[in-house]
N, C-alpha and C positions, 0 to 999 in steps of 0.2 A: 758691388758687382751687380750688373744688370742681368737678371736671369728671367727668361720668359719662354713659355711653351710655343712651339711652332708645329702644330699637329700635321699640317699639310705636307711637311717635309721631314717627317720622322720615320725612321725604320725602327720601330721598337719591335718588336714582336713580343707583346706582353702575353705570357702564358698564364692563364688563370685556371688553376686546378681547384674547382669549386664543388659545392655539395650537389647532391643528386638533383636532376631536373626532370620535369615531366615530358620534355621534348624527346623525340626519337633520335638517338645519336648512333653513329656507326660504331659497333663493337669491335674490339681487337682481342681475339682469344689466344690464350697461351695455356700450356699444361701446368700442373702443380699450382693451381690457383689458390691464393690465400687471401688476397684483398683485391678489390676493384678500385679503379682510379679514373676520375673524370678529368678530361683535359679539353680546353678550348683555347684557341690562339687568336688574338686580334693583332693584325699587322697594319702599320702605317707605311708611308713611302719615304724613301731617301735616295739621294743620288750623290755621286762623288766621282770626279775625274781630275786628271792632272791640270787641265785648263778647261773650265766650263762654267755654266751659270751657277747661281747660288743655290745649289742643292735642289733644283726643281725641274730639270728637263729630262731626267731619265730615272725610271722607277726600278728600285731593287726588287728582284724576284726571289722569293723564298721557295725553293723547289725540292730540297732533299736534306737528309741529315740523320741523326740518331738521338733518341731519348735513352738515357742511361740512368738506371736506378741503383743506388748504392747504399750500403751500410758500412761506414768506415771506408776501407780500401777495397772491399769486396763488391763486385758487380752482381746484383741480384737478378736483374732483368735488363734486356736491351730491346728496344722497339725501333725499327728502321722507319724513317720518314721517306716516302716516295712521292713522285709527282702524280702518278695515276695507277689504278688497279692494285690495291693493297692485297698481299697474300698473308699467310699466317705469320704473326709476329711483326706485321707492318701496319702503318697508318698513312693515309694520303694527306697531303697538305690541305686539300679541300675538306677532309673530315676534321682536321684540326680547327679549321675555321668555323665549322658548324657544330663541332663538339664530338668527341669520341670517348667511349668507355673502354679502358684497358683493364683486362682482368689478368689475374695471376701475378700480381705484384707482391713480393714478400712483405709480411707484416712488419718485419724488422727494418724496412727501408727508412733511411734518414734523409737522403738527398736525391734530387733528380737533376741531371745535367742535360742540356741540349747543345749539340754541335751541329750547325746547319750550314747549307751552301758550301759544302766542302770541296767540290770539284776535285782538283788534283792536290789540294792542300792536305796536310797531315794524312798522306795517302795510305799509311799503314793502319788506319783506324779499323778497317774491316776485319783485320786479323786479330785485333786485341779487344774490340768492343764485343764481348761475348759473356754470357751468363757464367758466373764462377771465375771470371777473370779479375784483373787488378786495375783499379782506377789509375794507379801510378803508371801503368804501361801506356795508358792513353795520354796522360799528362806529360810523358816523356817524348811524345811526338812533336814535330816542329812545324811552326808556321814561318814563312819567309815574307819579306817585303813584297815580293812579286804576287803573293796571294791577295794582297789588297790594292796593288797598283802594278799592273803588268805593262808590257811593252806597248800595247795598244791604248793604254790608259783607260781601259774599259773595266770599271769596277762596279758594274751594275749588279753583279752577283758576288758580293763580298761575303766572306765567312762570318757567321754570327754565332754567339755563345750566350748561354745563360745558366744559372745555378739557383736552385731553390731548396728550402727546407721542406721536408714532408712530415705532416702531422695528421692525426685522425680528424675526420670531418666534424665540424661543429654540430651540424644537424643530423649527420649520419656517421657515427664512429666507425662503422664497418667500411666506409669508403675513405681512402686517403686523399688528402688535399695538399696543394702547395700553390704558391703564387710568386712569380718572379719575372723580371724583365730579360729580354733577349736583345742584344745590341751587337753591332759590328765589332770585330776584335780589334780594329785599328782606330786611329784618330785622323783628323784632317786639319791642316793649317793652310788657310787660303789668304792670299794677299790681293787687296783690291787696287791699291795705287801706291806709287813711290814718288815723293816730291822733295823739293828743297826750298825751305822758306827763309834760309839765312840770307839776309840782304847784302852781306859782304861778298857773297859768291856771285860772280857774273856768268859762270858757265860750269856745269857739272854733268858730264856725259856718262850715262849709265849704259853699260854694255853687257852685263850679265847678272843673273840671280842664281844663287846656289843654296842648297840645304846642306847642313853639316851637323855633326854630333847627333847621330840617330842610330838606332839598332837595325841590323839587317835581318835578324831572326829572333824568334821567341818560342819557348815550348808551349804546349797546349795547356799547361798549368799556369801560364802567364809569368814564367820565370825568365829573366833576361841574363845573358852571360856576358861579362865584361869583354871577352874576346870578340864578340859580335858587334861591338860599337864601331861605327864608321866615324872617324875623327881625322880630318885632313890637316888640322892645325894651321900653322902660319906659312906652310910651304905653298907658294903661289903656283908652282907647277902641278899641284894636285887639284887645281881648279881649271881643268882644260876646256877649251871650246868644244871639244867632242862630247863632253858631258859625262854623266855617271851611268853605269849600267842600271842602277836602281831607278833612276829618274831620267829616262832617255830623251824626253822632250823638255826637260825643265832646268837646263843649265846653259848659260851663255847663249840663250836663244834670241836675244833682243837684237833688232837693228838698232845700233847705238842712238840714244835719244838724250837731248839736253834737257835736264830737269828744270832749268830756269825758263825754258820755253813753255812749260806746262808739265803737270804730273804724268809720269809713265803709267800706262794701264795696259792690260792685255789687248790683243788685236781686236777681239770681238767685244762690242759694247756690253757692259754689265757682267762680263766674265771675270774670273779670278785666276791668278797664278796659284796653283794648289798642289799640296803634297800630302799624300796619305802616309802615316807613319805608325809604328807600334807604340803602345802606351808606355811612357816613361817620362823622364824630364823633357821639357819642351826643347825641340831641336833648335839649332842656330840658323839664321839666314845671313848669308854673306853676299854683299853687293859689290860688284866690280865696276870701277869707274876708269875710263880711259883718258879723261882730262878733268882738271880742276883749275879754274881761273879765278883769281882774287886780286883786285886792284890792278887789273891789266896784265898781271903776271900769270902765265900758265905753267902748271907743274909738268915736268918732262917725263914723269914716270906714272905708272898705273897706281891707283889708289883703291882703298877698300873701306867698307863700313860693315860692322858685324852686329846683328841683332841677337844678343845672347841673354837678355833679360826682358821680362814682360810684366805689364801692369794691367789691372782691370780698371784703372782710372786714367783718363786722358791727361791728368795733371801729375800722375805718378804718386810718390810719397809713401811713407812707411805704412804697412798694413795692406797695401794694394798690390804688392808684388805677387806674381803668379809663376810657378815653376813646374808643376807636375801635371801632365796631361792624362786624361782618363779615356778608356776605350768608349767609342760611341759618341765622342764629343767633336764638334767642329769649332775651330778657333779662327776668327776673321781678323785680319791685321792690315792696317795701313801704316806706312813708314814715311817719316819726314826727317830730312837732314836740316836741323834747326841751328846747329852749332858745329860748323865744319872742323874747327880746331879740336873739338872734343870728340867728334864722331868719325871723322875721316882719317884713316891711318895708311901707312906705307905697306903694311902687311895685313892679310886677313887674320881674324882671331887674335888681334893684338891691341894693346892700349885700351882706351875706353870703349864701351859698347853702347849701342843704341838700346834704350828701353822701349819696347814696343807696347802700344796700347792694344789690347785684344778684347774683342767683344765675344762673349760666350752666350750662345743661344741654346737653351735646353730643348732639344728636339729628338733626342735618343739616337740618332746621330745628334748628340746634344751640341748645338752650335753656340760658340762663345766668342766674345770680342775682347781682344787684349790690345794694349798700347805698348809700342817700343819705348823703353826707358834708357836714357843714355847715362 
């Protein structure tokens, strides 16, 4: 697997809770003080849209959220993250960037959680993120697919999440420390091109691209429920030209294109067809063909090809198969029809599947490249 950092296109938000510094940092005061806590956040950039450039043309803005300090299930302290003018029990994003000392953190604190860029997602968090409350009440809240990819395909402000262990400071045991990464709650699968290299095929007209086998929602503890799985199976009528509610611009959107005349690519040069999805098994990509011509004979019915398996090697093979997506990762995929008899079927999600080669780039939206495997 090729894994390499791409700092210019990362949205990590690495939270470093480190030892005392001689710099002047903005204090956040709370009553019943028992321990102080130093926090400083470093943020890189990331972008993601349904169709867009390769993670570089739109910066994610980190603007709000909550820091939640816990011991087991009990919430010991909650600090609200705001964009400007922090009040009591609040800290601004700019303070996090320069460093802020938070006082009044219980000495029994074992973990700290960050839920950020919430917008309307997990909308009930304000009522349950409170001192003396239960972490389970927060983790029971729900994220939906629209939180990471909405109708406008504007996901510049995607929800982010992180969790860290809290321990006494090495240089100052009276100050608590922790260090952890904060990343988007979702993943991204982006397709650069679709081609047909099978020399036996004289015409293969691509008319639609669909995503299938993905989850519509996930709770804030990252638990997925089987009933939330969207799986349209082999029923052709479930792949309508009108598209999915979840991906309104990303199904059957193509002006039909013959792959033998050249690879199909998004309308804008260097863009990708892209889907944001919740972290689970890799979703499937279903291609819809309106014509297949071999040896001068054209098929009278629609055909399909399904990418349901992925590899981190362009040559496939044992040990290279890849199946589980992780939050904050981007998977870049190119698809080639190299053996129509094996890869093209009468129904979607049936028969042999394409094994896709996927490139994985670690950028915290960690971008990865996979290969379709048939």
